N, C-alpha and C positions, 0 to 999 in steps of 0.2 A: 762542877760535876756533870758529866754527860752519860746517858745510858744509850749505848749502841747496840742496835739489833741488826745482825747480819744474816741474811737468808741467801742460801746458795741452792739454786734449783739445777740439779744435775740430771743426767740421763737415766740413773738408776735410783737415786735418792734424793731427798730434799733435807737440808740441814739448817738449823738456826742456832746461832750463838748469841747470847746477850751478856754484854760486858758493861761495867762501870769504869769510866775514865775520868782522871782528874787533870787539872792544868799542868801538872809536872810530867804527864805521860804515864803515871802509875795506873795500872788497870787490874781488875779481877773479873773473872767469869762468874756470872750469876746463874746462867743456865745454858745447857747444850742439848738440843733435840735432834733427832734423826727419824726419818720415816722412809721406807722403801716405796717407791711410786712407779718404777719402770717406765718412765715417760717416753723412752726411745723404743719400747716394745712394739714390734710389728709395724714400724714406720713404712717399711717396704720401699720399692724403687721410687715411689712418688713422694716419699719423705713427708707423710701426713702423720701428725700426732693423732693417736686413736682415741675414740671416746671413752673406753674404759680407763685408759691411762690418764686421760684428762680428769676424770672423775676422782681417781685415786688422789691425784695431785691437788685438786681443789679441796678435798676432804682433809688432806695432811696440812695444807696452808690455812684452812679454817681453824684447825686445832692450834696451830702456831699463833693465829691471831687472837684466840681466847687467852693466850698467855701474854702476849706483848700489849693487849688492850688494857691490862691491869697496871702497866707502867705509867709513870708520869712524863709526858712529853719525850718519848724516845726518839732518837734519830734512827730512822729505818733505811738500810741499804740493802736492796734485793737485786740479785743478779742471777741470770740464766745463762747456761753454757751450751754444750754441743747440741743437745736434742732440740732445744728451742731455736738455736742458731741455724740449724739445718732445715727446720720445719717450713714446709710451704704454706701451712696454715698458721704461721707464727703470729701474724697480726690478729686473727680471729681469737687465738688462745689468749694472748696478752689482754685483749679487750675484755674477754670473759672474766679473767682474774681481776682486772680493774673494776669491772661493773659489780662483781659478786662480793669482792672482798676489799675494795679500795686500795689495793696494793699495786704499785707501779714497778714492774721489773725492768731492769736495764739488761739487754742482751750484749754480753760482752764477747769480744773477738778471742780466738785462741791465743793470740800474742798477749792480750790483756790478762787472760786467765793464767798463762805462764809466768807474767811479771808478778802477779799476786802470790803464786806458788813460791816463786824465788824469795819475795819479801818475807813470807812466812817462815821459810827455812833459814834464811840470812840472819833473822832476829833470834832464832831459837836453837840453831845448831852450829858447831864450830867448823863448818865446811869451808875448806879453802879451794880445792879442786874437785870437780865431780860432775856427774851427769844426773840432773834431777828428772825423774820419770813419774808423771802423774797419770795412771791409767784409770780413766773414767769409764762410764757406760757406753758412750758413743764416740769418744775420741781420747787421744793421749797427748800430753804436752811433754816436749823433751827441752831441757834448758842446760846449756853447757855453762859451767861456772869455772872461771879461771881467776885465781888470786882474789877470791871473794866477790868478783864482778860477773855479771851476767854477759856472757859473750855471744851466744847464739840461742835463738828459741824458734821452735816450730810446733804447730799443732797438726797432728796426723790422724786420719780417719780409722784408728784402731781402738775399739772399746770392748769391755767385757760382754755387754749385752749384744752389740752389733756383730761382733766376731762369732759369738756363740750361735746366734740366730742364723748367720750366713753359712756357716761351715759345719758346726758340731751337733751331734745328737744330744737330745735332752738327757737321755739315760746313759748307757755305756757307750763311750766314744770309740769310734771305729778308726783303725789305722789310716785308711785312705782320707777320711775327713780330716784327721789331725794334720796329715801331710799337706793337704790342700790349704788348711788354715796357716800353717807354717810358711809355706811358699808365698802366700799373699803377704803375710807380715814381713818376710825378709825383703820382698820387692818394695814394699813401702819404705823400709829402712834404707834400702839402697838408693832411693830417690833423695835422701837427706845428705846433701853434698858434704856437709861439715862433720858428719857423725863420727868419721874415723879420727877426728881430733880428740875424741874421748877415749881412744884405746888405752887400756890398762887403768883407767881411772875408776875410783869407786862409784857405785850407783846409789842415788838417794831415792827411795821409793815412797811415793805418795799415792793417794787414791784408795778406794775401798778394797780392790783386789790385792794390791801390794801389802796393805795393812793386814788383811786376812792371813796372808802368807807368814807375817810376823806372829800373829796370834796362834796359828796352828803350831808353829815351832815352840813358842813359849809355853803352850800347853803341854807339848811333847816332852819338854825339859822341865816340867813341874814348876814353872815360875808361879808365884803366889798371885801377882796382878798381871793377868793375861792381856788386859787392855793397855797397860802402860808400855807402849811400844816405841815411844819417842827416843831416838838415839840407839835403839837396839840394833844389833848387827848379826847378819848371817853370811856364811861363806857361799860360794857359787854351788858347791857340793850340796849344801842344805837346800838350796833353791831346786836343784835338779832332782833331788831325791823326793822332796815334797810333791812336785809336779808328777813324777813317775807314780808315786803312791796314789795320787788322785786319779790318774789315768786308769789305774787297775780296778776302780770301784764303779759300781752303778750309782744312779741318783740317790736311791734309798740308803746306800752305804755311805755316800759322800755326806748326806744330811746328818749322819751320826758322828762325823769326824770332829773331835773336840777342837774348839777354836773357830770352827767354820759355821757361820750363821746358816740356818736352813734356807732363808730367803736368797742366799747367794750360791747354794749348791749346784744350780743348773747352769751357772755362768762363770764359776770359778776358773775352770780350765781355760776358757776363752780370755779371762782377765790376767791369767798368769803366763800365757804363751809369749806375749811381747816381752816381758821383763827377762824370762829365761833366755829367749833367743838373743835379746840384746846383751846379756852378760856373756854369752857365748861368742857373739860376733865381735865384742870389743875386748874380749879376754880379761873381762873384769872379775876379780876374785872376792869382792865384798860388796854387799848391799847394806846400807844403813837406812832405817825407817824413820819417817817423820810423821808425827801426828799433826803438825802445823802445815797449813797449805793456804788455799784461796781465802778462806774466811779470815784466817790470821793475818794474811797479807793486807786485806782491806782494814782490819783493825790497826795494824802498824802504820799504814798510810794515813789513817785518821789521827793517830797519836802524833805523827810527825807534823801534820797540819796544825793541831792544837798547840804543839810546842812553838812552831813558827808564829802563830797568832799571838802567843803570850810574850814574845820577845819585842 
């Protein structure tokens, strides 16, 4: 029996999953924790992680440490994604985390992040063909799946925090700002040479912004368990209607939308513009949501290793 702790330090939140694994590959989740830390906030053109965001992150990681320190010899896998990947003060930040908490983060590439997303979805949803879209705080990963195989991957500089900060008002969003953001997103998509191969394919949505889209709609349709979005589907019309609804609200009103966390209300429009434009660009009529992503991919990779070692 092994206890696996996976910590995923993203641009908007830091998450931890603790699972028990046995030699046959059976596993069950002991704990799942999430804290909003906004690590990519105000990084600016010089791409510096800011002191306030670093403090929030260290405080969250310290809370996580108090939990996993009670475990008996856990295997800890800690990965950092776009915000730390892009940061010019990456080394200093990682040293600070190591010195204060004894925690060593591995900064993974966008392609590695995409591969873990694919593994998480592959093992938990019956997707044959589709485009996986993981919209994070500072980057998005696109993965084209054909016949259950990963065919193309790319990590692009579109994130809910960075798009919102660069283009969109905090409060009521203006038409010219939205158009500027949409133009930027479209230009980024046009640079992905293989993207048209996903035309008419279903989209599989991962990441906080996309999952929030599912939660808003589940709440609207009075589902009992709003959080249970794994495998939940929405039409393109549902997606466009939700974004239109949010665009008509100011910040205080968005904070009251059922299913939308108050911590995400200021960045939700920036987080949903990429998936809405992608569905329009590819004439994709359906989005399926996945609760499994990077952390699950790391879990399944470890399960495969254990199975290989036991043979």
